[in-house]
N, CA, C and O atoms as a Tinker XYZ file with bonds, in Angstrom:
   468  protein
     1  N      5.233000   33.008000  -12.874000    73     2
     2  CA     4.856000   31.896000  -11.940000    64     1     3
     3  C      4.953000   32.214000  -10.548000    63     2     4     5
     4  O      6.035000   32.649000  -10.153000    81     3
     5  N      3.979000   32.069000   -9.706000    73     3     6
     6  CA     3.933000   32.412000   -8.301000    64     5     7
     7  C      4.501000   31.353000   -7.415000    63     6     8     9
     8  O      4.071000   30.200000   -7.435000    81     7
     9  N      5.447000   31.741000   -6.655000    73     7    10
    10  CA     5.958000   30.558000   -5.601000    64     9    11
    11  C      5.271000   30.634000   -4.260000    63    10    12    13
    12  O      5.021000   31.742000   -3.785000    81    11
    13  N      4.974000   29.611000   -3.670000    73    11    14
    14  CA     4.325000   29.603000   -2.367000    64    13    15
    15  C      5.282000   28.957000   -1.573000    63    14    16    17
    16  O      5.857000   27.933000   -1.942000    81    15
    17  N      5.502000   29.579000   -0.367000    73    15    18
    18  CA     6.279000   28.945000    0.842000    64    17    19
    19  C      5.345000   27.897000    1.331000    63    18    20    21
    20  O      4.135000   28.071000    1.473000    81    19
    21  N      6.039000   26.715000    1.597000    73    19    22
    22  CA     5.377000   25.707000    2.179000    64    21    23
    23  C      5.578000   25.709000    3.715000    63    22    24    25
    24  O      6.716000   25.879000    4.153000    81    23
    25  N      4.568000   25.534000    4.527000    73    23    26
    26  CA     4.695000   25.498000    5.996000    64    25    27
    27  C      4.338000   24.066000    6.451000    63    26    28    29
    28  O      3.499000   23.401000    5.844000    81    27
    29  N      4.924000   23.659000    7.414000    73    27    30
    30  CA     4.634000   22.207000    7.976000    64    29    31
    31  C      4.100000   22.092000    9.242000    63    30    32    33
    32  O      4.130000   20.992000    9.794000    81    31
    33  N      3.564000   23.152000    9.850000    73    31    34
    34  CA     3.032000   23.284000   11.183000    64    33    35
    35  C      4.103000   22.788000   12.151000    63    34    36    37
    36  O      5.275000   23.133000   11.997000    81    35
    37  N      3.739000   22.018000   13.105000    73    35    38
    38  CA     4.668000   21.603000   14.160000    64    37    39
    39  C      5.591000   20.261000   13.588000    63    38    40    41
    40  O      6.610000   19.926000   14.193000    81    39
    41  N      5.218000   19.679000   12.607000    73    39    42
    42  CA     5.936000   18.611000   12.082000    64    41    43
    43  C      6.967000   18.922000   11.052000    63    42    44    45
    44  O      6.805000   19.864000   10.276000    81    43
    45  N      8.028000   18.156000   11.021000    73    43    46
    46  CA     9.144000   18.549000   10.143000    64    45    47
    47  C      9.352000   17.563000    8.982000    63    46    48    49
    48  O      9.296000   16.352000    9.197000    81    47
    49  N      9.586000   18.047000    7.781000    73    47    50
    50  CA     9.896000   17.357000    6.647000    64    49    51
    51  C     11.220000   16.412000    6.574000    63    50    52    53
    52  O     12.176000   16.696000    7.296000    81    51
    53  N     11.265000   15.533000    5.890000    73    51    54
    54  CA    12.552000   14.813000    5.644000    64    53    55
    55  C     13.523000   15.717000    4.726000    63    54    56    57
    56  O     13.194000   16.079000    3.597000    81    55
    57  N     14.622000   16.006000    5.264000    73    55    58
    58  CA    15.504000   16.938000    4.535000    64    57    59
    59  C     16.510000   16.188000    3.791000    63    58    60    61
    60  O     17.068000   16.758000    2.854000    81    59
    61  N     16.821000   14.968000    4.087000    73    59    62
    62  CA    17.803000   14.092000    3.445000    64    61    63
    63  C     17.949000   12.927000    3.998000    63    62    64    65
    64  O     17.442000   12.775000    5.109000    81    63
    65  N     18.623000   11.884000    3.417000    73    63    66
    66  CA    18.889000   10.526000    3.868000    64    65    67
    67  C     20.178000    9.928000    3.172000    63    66    68    69
    68  O     20.693000   10.421000    2.168000    81    67
    69  N     20.581000    8.928000    3.761000    73    67    70
    70  CA    21.718000    8.218000    3.314000    64    69    71
    71  C     21.794000    6.888000    4.020000    63    70    72    73
    72  O     20.954000    6.511000    4.837000    81    71
    73  N     22.949000    6.143000    3.617000    73    71    74
    74  CA    22.983000    4.760000    4.361000    64    73    75
    75  C     22.894000    4.923000    5.853000    63    74    76    77
    76  O     23.722000    5.578000    6.485000    81    75
    77  N     21.896000    4.328000    6.386000    73    75    78
    78  CA    21.745000    4.218000    7.763000    64    77    79
    79  C     21.241000    5.538000    8.586000    63    78    80    81
    80  O     21.217000    5.531000    9.817000    81    79
    81  N     20.867000    6.599000    7.864000    73    79    82
    82  CA    20.300000    7.832000    8.658000    64    81    83
    83  C     19.244000    8.580000    7.709000    63    82    84    85
    84  O     19.123000    8.402000    6.497000    81    83
    85  N     18.502000    9.460000    8.522000    73    83    86
    86  CA    17.654000   10.322000    7.936000    64    85    87
    87  C     17.802000   11.652000    8.478000    63    86    88    89
    88  O     18.080000   11.728000    9.675000    81    87
    89  N     17.657000   12.794000    7.760000    73    87    90
    90  CA    17.848000   14.099000    8.427000    64    89    91
    91  C     16.473000   14.960000    8.424000    63    90    92    93
    92  O     15.942000   15.258000    7.354000    81    91
    93  N     16.005000   15.288000    9.489000    73    91    94
    94  CA    14.885000   15.962000    9.796000    64    93    95
    95  C     15.076000   17.142000   10.620000    63    94    96    97
    96  O     15.646000   17.001000   11.702000    81    95
    97  N     14.657000   18.335000   10.234000    73    95    98
    98  CA    14.825000   19.609000   11.107000    64    97    99
    99  C     16.305000   19.931000   11.401000    63    98   100   101
   100  O     16.625000   20.549000   12.416000    81    99
   101  N     17.147000   19.521000   10.542000    73    99   102
   102  CA    18.567000   19.848000   10.752000    64   101   103
   103  C     19.267000   18.788000   11.686000    63   102   104   105
   104  O     20.450000   18.934000   11.993000    81   103
   105  N     18.614000   17.849000   12.079000    73   103   106
   106  CA    19.145000   16.836000   12.952000    64   105   107
   107  C     19.241000   15.375000   12.312000    63   106   108   109
   108  O     18.254000   14.907000   11.745000    81   107
   109  N     20.371000   14.695000   12.400000    73   107   110
   110  CA    20.449000   13.397000   11.827000    64   109   111
   111  C     20.021000   12.386000   12.781000    63   110   112   113
   112  O     20.428000   12.380000   13.943000    81   111
   113  N     19.179000   11.500000   12.293000    73   111   114
   114  CA    18.544000   10.245000   13.198000    64   113   115
   115  C     19.069000    9.005000   12.450000    63   114   116   117
   116  O     19.075000    8.894000   11.224000    81   115
   117  N     19.517000    8.070000   13.341000    73   115   118
   118  CA    19.696000    6.654000   12.911000    64   117   119
   119  C     18.549000    6.022000   12.412000    63   118   120   121
   120  O     17.476000    6.253000   12.968000    81   119
   121  N     18.601000    5.252000   11.442000    73   119   122
   122  CA    17.538000    4.303000   10.924000    64   121   123
   123  C     17.593000    2.968000   11.820000    63   122   124   125
   124  O     18.638000    2.585000   12.346000    81   123
   125  N     16.491000    2.368000   11.929000    73   123   126
   126  CA    15.134000    2.638000   11.426000    64   125   127
   127  C     14.566000    3.580000   12.492000    63   126   128   129
   128  O     14.924000    3.563000   13.670000    81   127
   129  N     13.550000    4.492000   11.914000    73   127   130
   130  CA    12.882000    5.527000   12.815000    64   129   131
   131  C     11.487000    5.722000   12.316000    63   130   132   133
   132  O     11.167000    5.416000   11.168000    81   131
   133  N     10.695000    6.212000   13.152000    73   131   134
   134  CA     9.401000    6.591000   13.038000    64   133   135
   135  C      9.113000    8.048000   13.148000    63   134   136   137
   136  O      9.596000    8.720000   14.059000    81   135
   137  N      8.323000    8.551000   12.222000    73   135   138
   138  CA     8.119000    9.882000   12.313000    64   137   139
   139  C      6.615000   10.100000   12.518000    63   138   140   141
   140  O      5.833000    9.978000   11.575000    81   139
   141  N      6.207000   10.431000   13.785000    73   139   142
   142  CA     4.874000   10.523000   14.223000    64   141   143
   143  C      4.416000   11.789000   14.571000    63   142   144   145
   144  O      5.264000   12.677000   14.669000    81   143
   145  N      3.062000   12.095000   14.810000    73   143   146
   146  CA     2.580000   13.381000   15.231000    64   145   147
   147  C      3.345000   13.781000   16.448000    63   146   148   149
   148  O      3.626000   14.971000   16.592000    81   147
   149  N      3.735000   12.829000   17.406000    73   147   150
   150  CA     4.305000   13.269000   18.575000    64   149   151
   151  C      5.926000   13.398000   18.555000    63   150   152   153
   152  O      6.568000   13.699000   19.561000    81   151
   153  N      6.467000   13.153000   17.378000    73   151   154
   154  CA     7.896000   13.424000   17.140000    64   153   155
   155  C      8.552000   12.290000   16.351000    63   154   156   157
   156  O      7.931000   11.401000   15.768000    81   155
   157  N      9.873000   12.427000   16.402000    73   155   158
   158  CA    10.833000   11.470000   15.795000    64   157   159
   159  C     11.330000   10.480000   16.868000    63   158   160   161
   160  O     11.889000   10.877000   17.890000    81   159
   161  N     11.108000    9.171000   16.601000    73   159   162
   162  CA    11.509000    8.176000   17.631000    64   161   163
   163  C     12.105000    6.938000   16.957000    63   162   164   165
   164  O     11.643000    6.572000   15.877000    81   163
   165  N     13.100000    6.282000   17.538000    73   163   166
   166  CA    13.514000    5.080000   17.012000    64   165   167
   167  C     12.518000    4.001000   16.777000    63   166   168   169
   168  O     11.559000    3.931000   17.546000    81   167
   169  N     12.633000    3.189000   15.842000    73   167   170
   170  CA    11.557000    2.180000   15.451000    64   169   171
   171  C     12.390000    0.846000   15.306000    63   170   172   173
   172  O     13.442000    0.824000   14.666000    81   171
   173  N     11.895000   -0.199000   15.898000    73   171   174
   174  CA    12.412000   -1.538000   15.916000    64   173   175
   175  C     12.193000   -2.433000   14.692000    63   174   176   177
   176  O     12.576000   -3.601000   14.635000    81   175
   177  N     11.532000   -1.772000   13.700000    73   175   178
   178  CA    11.325000   -2.586000   12.435000    64   177   179
   179  C     10.071000   -3.233000   12.434000    63   178   180   181
   180  O      9.215000   -2.905000   13.255000    81   179
   181  N      9.874000   -4.114000   11.598000    73   179   182
   182  CA     8.519000   -4.944000   11.433000    64   181   183
   183  C      8.070000   -5.631000   12.643000    63   182   184   185
   184  O      6.883000   -5.914000   12.801000    81   183
   185  N      9.024000   -5.925000   13.551000    73   183   186
   186  CA     8.622000   -6.525000   14.886000    64   185   187
   187  C      8.043000   -5.643000   15.899000    63   186   188   189
   188  O      7.491000   -6.053000   16.920000    81   187
   189  N      8.199000   -4.358000   15.562000    73   187   190
   190  CA     7.905000   -3.310000   16.587000    64   189   191
   191  C      6.572000   -2.551000   16.077000    63   190   192   193
   192  O      6.642000   -1.422000   15.592000    81   191
   193  N      5.385000   -3.231000   16.218000    73   191   194
   194  CA     4.100000   -2.438000   15.955000    64   193   195
   195  C      3.871000   -1.450000   17.035000    63   194   196   197
   196  O      3.297000   -0.392000   16.781000    81   195
   197  N      4.322000   -1.760000   18.322000    73   195   198
   198  CA     3.837000   -0.868000   19.536000    64   197   199
   199  C      4.328000    0.648000   19.386000    63   198   200   201
   200  O      3.737000    1.556000   19.970000    81   199
   201  N      5.256000    0.833000   18.706000    73   199   202
   202  CA     5.850000    2.258000   18.511000    64   201   203
   203  C      4.689000    3.013000   17.547000    63   202   204   205
   204  O      4.173000    4.108000   17.773000    81   203
   205  N      4.452000    2.209000   16.527000    73   203   206
   206  CA     3.598000    2.973000   15.579000    64   205   207
   207  C      2.073000    2.969000   16.060000    63   206   208   209
   208  O      1.309000    3.887000   15.766000    81   207
   209  N      1.709000    1.910000   16.791000    73   207   210
   210  CA     0.321000    1.952000   17.276000    64   209   211
   211  C      0.084000    3.106000   18.308000    63   210   212   213
   212  O     -1.064000    3.424000   18.619000    81   211
   213  N      1.096000    3.679000   18.793000    73   211   214
   214  CA     0.900000    4.887000   19.668000    64   213   215
   215  C      0.250000    6.111000   18.959000    63   214   216   217
   216  O     -0.336000    7.003000   19.571000    81   215
   217  N      0.408000    6.069000   17.633000    73   215   218
   218  CA    -0.130000    7.105000   16.837000    64   217   219
   219  C     -1.690000    6.815000   16.387000    63   218   220   221
   220  O     -2.317000    7.666000   15.755000    81   219
   221  N     -2.206000    5.686000   16.719000    73   219   222
   222  CA    -3.598000    5.385000   16.420000    64   221   223
   223  C     -4.629000    6.492000   16.743000    63   222   224   225
   224  O     -4.625000    6.989000   17.869000    81   223
   225  N     -5.325000    6.812000   16.003000    73   223   226
   226  CA    -6.234000    7.969000   16.095000    64   225   227
   227  C     -5.729000    9.445000   15.829000    63   226   228   229
   228  O     -6.402000   10.467000   15.961000    81   227
   229  N     -4.535000    9.359000   15.467000    73   227   230
   230  CA    -3.699000   10.720000   15.180000    64   229   231
   231  C     -3.229000   10.640000   13.705000    63   230   232   233
   232  O     -2.851000   11.641000   13.097000    81   231
   233  N     -3.273000    9.329000   13.126000    73   231   234
   234  CA    -2.657000    9.050000   11.866000    64   233   235
   235  C     -3.760000    8.296000   10.988000    63   234   236   237
   236  O     -4.365000    7.295000   11.373000    81   235
   237  N     -3.895000    8.785000   10.022000    73   235   238
   238  CA    -5.005000    8.100000    9.001000    64   237   239
   239  C     -4.179000    6.996000    8.116000    63   238   240   241
   240  O     -4.628000    5.876000    7.876000    81   239
   241  N     -2.949000    7.460000    7.682000    73   239   242
   242  CA    -2.095000    6.420000    6.859000    64   241   243
   243  C     -0.704000    6.524000    7.275000    63   242   244   245
   244  O     -0.144000    7.601000    7.481000    81   243
   245  N     -0.140000    5.337000    7.397000    73   243   246
   246  CA     1.193000    5.208000    7.778000    64   245   247
   247  C      2.031000    4.817000    6.627000    63   246   248   249
   248  O      1.815000    3.725000    6.101000    81   247
   249  N      2.984000    5.605000    6.171000    73   247   250
   250  CA     3.852000    5.190000    5.009000    64   249   251
   251  C      4.991000    4.404000    5.644000    63   250   252   253
   252  O      5.474000    4.663000    6.747000    81   251
   253  N      5.353000    3.467000    4.877000    73   251   254
   254  CA     6.369000    2.495000    5.365000    64   253   255
   255  C      7.451000    2.361000    4.412000    63   254   256   257
   256  O      7.268000    1.661000    3.416000    81   255
   257  N      8.532000    2.935000    4.595000    73   255   258
   258  CA     9.736000    2.916000    3.769000    64   257   259
   259  C     10.569000    1.659000    4.114000    63   258   260   261
   260  O     11.249000    1.506000    5.128000    81   259
   261  N     10.388000    0.736000    3.037000    73   259   262
   262  CA    10.977000   -0.557000    3.250000    64   261   263
   263  C     12.351000   -0.823000    2.838000    63   262   264   265
   264  O     12.719000   -1.967000    2.573000    81   263
   265  N     13.180000    0.263000    2.770000    73   263   266
   266  CA    14.527000    0.180000    2.387000    64   265   267
   267  C     14.735000    0.905000    0.952000    63   266   268   269
   268  O     13.957000    1.747000    0.505000    81   267
   269  N     15.878000    0.457000    0.316000    73   267   270
   270  CA    16.286000    1.026000   -0.944000    64   269   271
   271  C     15.139000    0.531000   -2.147000    63   270   272   273
   272  O     14.875000    1.198000   -3.147000    81   271
   273  N     14.631000   -0.580000   -1.855000    73   271   274
   274  CA    13.624000   -1.067000   -2.897000    64   273   275
   275  C     12.360000   -1.425000   -2.078000    63   274   276   277
   276  O     12.321000   -1.723000   -0.884000    81   275
   277  N     11.320000   -1.335000   -2.968000    73   275   278
   278  CA     9.947000   -1.735000   -2.325000    64   277   279
   279  C      9.861000   -3.284000   -1.942000    63   278   280   281
   280  O     10.316000   -4.195000   -2.633000    81   279
   281  N      9.302000   -3.401000   -0.910000    73   279   282
   282  CA     9.109000   -4.939000   -0.525000    64   281   283
   283  C      7.863000   -5.050000    0.310000    63   282   284   285
   284  O      7.314000   -4.070000    0.814000    81   283
   285  N      7.431000   -6.327000    0.436000    73   283   286
   286  CA     6.159000   -6.577000    1.080000    64   285   287
   287  C      6.373000   -6.580000    2.524000    63   286   288   289
   288  O      7.402000   -7.068000    2.991000    81   287
   289  N      5.413000   -6.036000    3.302000    73   287   290
   290  CA     5.602000   -6.137000    4.787000    64   289   291
   291  C      4.837000   -7.226000    5.247000    63   290   292   293
   292  O      3.863000   -7.669000    4.639000    81   291
   293  N      5.334000   -7.728000    6.481000    73   291   294
   294  CA     4.651000   -8.948000    7.084000    64   293   295
   295  C      3.317000   -8.774000    7.276000    63   294   296   297
   296  O      2.918000   -7.670000    7.646000    81   295
   297  N      2.443000   -9.802000    7.064000    73   295   298
   298  CA     1.025000   -9.704000    7.224000    64   297   299
   299  C      0.550000   -9.371000    8.662000    63   298   300   301
   300  O     -0.439000   -8.660000    8.840000    81   299
   301  N      1.218000   -9.858000    9.617000    73   299   302
   302  CA     1.035000   -9.526000   11.027000    64   301   303
   303  C      1.205000   -8.098000   11.257000    63   302   304   305
   304  O      0.458000   -7.535000   12.057000    81   303
   305  N      2.155000   -7.424000   10.605000    73   303   306
   306  CA     2.540000   -5.999000   10.796000    64   305   307
   307  C      1.374000   -5.299000   10.219000    63   306   308   309
   308  O      0.836000   -4.427000   10.901000    81   307
   309  N      0.884000   -5.602000    8.946000    73   307   310
   310  CA    -0.144000   -4.878000    8.340000    64   309   311
   311  C     -1.410000   -4.975000    9.056000    63   310   312   313
   312  O     -2.114000   -3.980000    9.230000    81   311
   313  N     -1.750000   -6.224000    9.510000    73   311   314
   314  CA    -2.901000   -6.326000   10.251000    64   313   315
   315  C     -2.983000   -5.693000   11.519000    63   314   316   317
   316  O     -4.102000   -5.326000   11.877000    81   315
   317  N     -1.943000   -5.480000   12.318000    73   315   318
   318  CA    -1.943000   -4.799000   13.493000    64   317   319
   319  C     -2.252000   -3.175000   13.332000    63   318   320   321
   320  O     -2.905000   -2.528000   14.150000    81   319
   321  N     -1.704000   -2.682000   12.213000    73   319   322
   322  CA    -1.958000   -1.333000   11.887000    64   321   323
   323  C     -3.346000   -1.048000   11.466000    63   322   324   325
   324  O     -4.046000   -0.148000   11.930000    81   323
   325  N     -3.690000   -1.903000   10.533000    73   323   326
   326  CA    -5.259000   -1.737000   10.163000    64   325   327
   327  C     -6.098000   -2.006000   11.130000    63   326   328   329
   328  O     -7.137000   -1.346000   11.138000    81   327
   329  N     -5.931000   -2.833000   11.993000    73   327   330
   330  CA    -6.956000   -3.159000   12.947000    64   329   331
   331  C     -7.112000   -2.028000   13.913000    63   330   332   333
   332  O     -8.131000   -1.907000   14.592000    81   331
   333  N     -5.954000   -1.077000   13.984000    73   331   334
   334  CA    -6.009000    0.157000   14.745000    64   333   335
   335  C     -6.538000    1.314000   14.048000    63   334   336   337
   336  O     -6.565000    2.439000   14.548000    81   335
   337  N     -6.947000    1.031000   12.915000    73   335   338
   338  CA    -7.717000    2.114000   11.985000    64   337   339
   339  C     -6.641000    2.894000   11.164000    63   338   340   341
   340  O     -7.007000    3.986000   10.731000    81   339
   341  N     -5.477000    2.525000   10.910000    73   339   342
   342  CA    -4.505000    3.151000   10.095000    64   341   343
   343  C     -4.418000    2.477000    8.672000    63   342   344   345
   344  O     -4.392000    1.248000    8.613000    81   343
   345  N     -4.376000    3.158000    7.645000    73   343   346
   346  CA    -4.127000    2.558000    6.419000    64   345   347
   347  C     -2.514000    2.355000    6.356000    63   346   348   349
   348  O     -1.780000    2.975000    7.125000    81   347
   349  N     -2.059000    1.525000    5.472000    73   347   350
   350  CA    -0.645000    1.346000    5.345000    64   349   351
   351  C     -0.295000    1.297000    4.035000    63   350   352   353
   352  O     -0.967000    0.634000    3.245000    81   351
   353  N      0.785000    1.987000    3.652000    73   351   354
   354  CA     1.337000    2.145000    2.285000    64   353   355
   355  C      2.901000    1.857000    2.153000    63   354   356   357
   356  O      3.736000    2.751000    2.298000    81   355
   357  N      3.202000    0.622000    1.886000    73   355   358
   358  CA     4.668000    0.454000    1.819000    64   357   359
   359  C      5.241000    0.969000    0.486000    63   358   360   361
   360  O      4.582000    1.011000   -0.553000    81   359
   361  N      6.353000    1.306000    0.587000    73   359   362
   362  CA     7.244000    1.872000   -0.776000    64   361   363
   363  C      8.598000    1.841000   -0.400000    63   362   364   365
   364  O      8.907000    1.619000    0.770000    81   363
   365  N      9.457000    2.048000   -1.299000    73   363   366
   366  CA    10.921000    2.209000   -1.109000    64   365   367
   367  C     10.906000    3.457000   -0.126000    63   366   368   369
   368  O      9.999000    4.289000   -0.135000    81   367
   369  N     12.149000    3.506000    0.835000    73   367   370
   370  CA    12.085000    4.558000    1.557000    64   369   371
   371  C     12.315000    5.922000    1.012000    63   370   372   373
   372  O     11.811000    6.898000    1.567000    81   371
   373  N     13.086000    6.038000   -0.098000    73   371   374
   374  CA    13.137000    7.361000   -0.753000    64   373   375
   375  C     11.896000    7.978000   -1.112000    63   374   376   377
   376  O     11.611000    9.152000   -0.875000    81   375
   377  N     11.071000    7.029000   -1.772000    73   375   378
   378  CA     9.646000    7.446000   -2.331000    64   377   379
   379  C      8.743000    7.814000   -1.018000    63   378   380   381
   380  O      7.937000    8.744000   -0.994000    81   379
   381  N      9.006000    6.958000    0.030000    73   379   382
   382  CA     8.133000    7.233000    1.301000    64   381   383
   383  C      8.357000    8.653000    1.789000    63   382   384   385
   384  O      7.464000    9.354000    2.264000    81   383
   385  N      9.766000    9.060000    1.615000    73   383   386
   386  CA     9.993000   10.414000    2.221000    64   385   387
   387  C      9.517000   11.338000    1.424000    63   386   388   389
   388  O      8.975000   12.308000    1.955000    81   387
   389  N      9.594000   11.272000    0.110000    73   387   390
   390  CA     9.074000   12.248000   -0.964000    64   389   391
   391  C      7.488000   12.467000   -0.576000    63   390   392   393
   392  O      6.955000   13.535000   -0.275000    81   391
   393  N      6.870000   11.143000   -0.665000    73   391   394
   394  CA     5.370000   11.255000   -0.516000    64   393   395
   395  C      4.980000   11.920000    0.955000    63   394   396   397
   396  O      4.005000   12.661000    1.069000    81   395
   397  N      5.756000   11.611000    1.951000    73   395   398
   398  CA     5.488000   12.106000    3.228000    64   397   399
   399  C      5.555000   13.543000    3.257000    63   398   400   401
   400  O      4.731000   14.203000    3.890000    81   399
   401  N      6.576000   14.103000    2.545000    73   399   402
   402  CA     6.707000   15.735000    2.592000    64   401   403
   403  C      5.623000   16.279000    1.795000    63   402   404   405
   404  O      5.135000   17.356000    2.137000    81   403
   405  N      5.159000   15.628000    0.709000    73   403   406
   406  CA     4.054000   16.324000   -0.107000    64   405   407
   407  C      2.777000   16.395000    0.835000    63   406   408   409
   408  O      2.156000   17.437000    1.042000    81   407
   409  N      2.488000   15.262000    1.336000    73   407   410
   410  CA     1.272000   15.098000    2.054000    64   409   411
   411  C      1.245000   15.945000    3.405000    63   410   412   413
   412  O      0.217000   16.481000    3.822000    81   411
   413  N      2.362000   16.005000    3.984000    73   411   414
   414  CA     2.693000   16.763000    5.324000    64   413   415
   415  C      2.357000   18.246000    4.925000    63   414   416   417
   416  O      1.662000   18.938000    5.669000    81   415
   417  N      2.872000   18.731000    3.716000    73   415   418
   418  CA     2.616000   20.214000    3.379000    64   417   419
   419  C      1.204000   20.469000    3.207000    63   418   420   421
   420  O      0.775000   21.621000    3.259000    81   419
   421  N      0.374000   19.374000    2.987000    73   419   422
   422  CA    -1.189000   19.628000    2.614000    64   421   423
   423  C     -1.923000   19.422000    3.969000    63   422   424   425
   424  O     -3.148000   19.540000    4.011000    81   423
   425  N     -1.177000   19.106000    5.113000    73   423   426
   426  CA    -1.757000   19.058000    6.438000    64   425   427
   427  C     -2.426000   17.820000    6.725000    63   426   428   429
   428  O     -3.216000   17.735000    7.666000    81   427
   429  N     -2.134000   16.786000    5.913000    73   427   430
   430  CA    -2.633000   15.458000    6.097000    64   429   431
   431  C     -2.251000   14.688000    7.462000    63   430   432   433
   432  O     -1.209000   14.928000    8.073000    81   431
   433  N     -3.089000   13.856000    7.821000    73   431   434
   434  CA    -2.822000   13.034000    9.100000    64   433   435
   435  C     -2.064000   11.841000    8.776000    63   434   436   437
   436  O     -2.628000   10.752000    8.670000    81   435
   437  N     -0.742000   11.998000    8.602000    73   435   438
   438  CA     0.148000   10.797000    8.250000    64   437   439
   439  C      1.206000   10.597000    9.239000    63   438   440   441
   440  O      1.472000   11.441000   10.095000    81   439
   441  N      1.876000    9.354000    9.107000    73   439   442
   442  CA     2.971000    9.020000    9.754000    64   441   443
   443  C      3.912000    8.257000    8.853000    63   442   444   445
   444  O      3.552000    7.837000    7.753000    81   443
   445  N      5.182000    8.078000    9.365000    73   443   446
   446  CA     6.137000    7.566000    8.595000    64   445   447
   447  C      7.105000    6.555000    9.351000    63   446   448   449
   448  O      7.705000    6.906000   10.367000    81   447
   449  N      7.225000    5.287000    8.809000    73   447   450
   450  CA     8.120000    4.425000    9.341000    64   449   451
   451  C      9.234000    4.235000    8.387000    63   450   452   453
   452  O      8.955000    4.041000    7.204000    81   451
   453  N     10.535000    4.273000    8.795000    73   451   454
   454  CA    11.511000    3.988000    7.741000    64   453   455
   455  C     12.617000    3.027000    8.224000    63   454   456   457
   456  O     13.087000    3.025000    9.362000    81   455
   457  N     12.963000    2.232000    7.236000    73   455   458
   458  CA    14.068000    1.292000    7.171000    64   457   459
   459  C     15.148000    2.068000    6.403000    63   458   460   461
   460  O     14.899000    2.943000    5.574000    81   459
   461  N     16.392000    1.652000    6.769000    73   459   462
   462  CA    17.517000    2.212000    6.078000    64   461   463
   463  C     17.629000    2.061000    4.530000    63   462   464   465
   464  O     17.257000    1.020000    3.989000    81   463
   465  N     18.116000    3.052000    3.857000    73   463   466
   466  CA    18.269000    3.109000    2.333000    64   465   467
   467  C     19.783000    2.355000    2.158000    63   466   468
   468  O     20.273000    2.205000    1.038000    81   467
């Protein structure tokens, strides 16, 4: 079997997470947070669409980690992102992290918004 090293260009994968935090690029960030093409930034949760909308035009799909379990996102939140041209995929935060890492390694135009696990 041949092993191929994964490169992530300028963006960093999620390396780990725990109650109230996520680790990216060797740095620990408090949740909730957004991982966008411009970098990692605090995110105010579902009432804060402005932070995520800054990535409009740079992100095709925004993965939304809803916490330890999958949950519905507010309709106004979904509509705001979709109206800006972003697809939205809510899932449990651990699943969102794994999915983000896989698609990031493929060079996809993705973003990630995470609530604490």
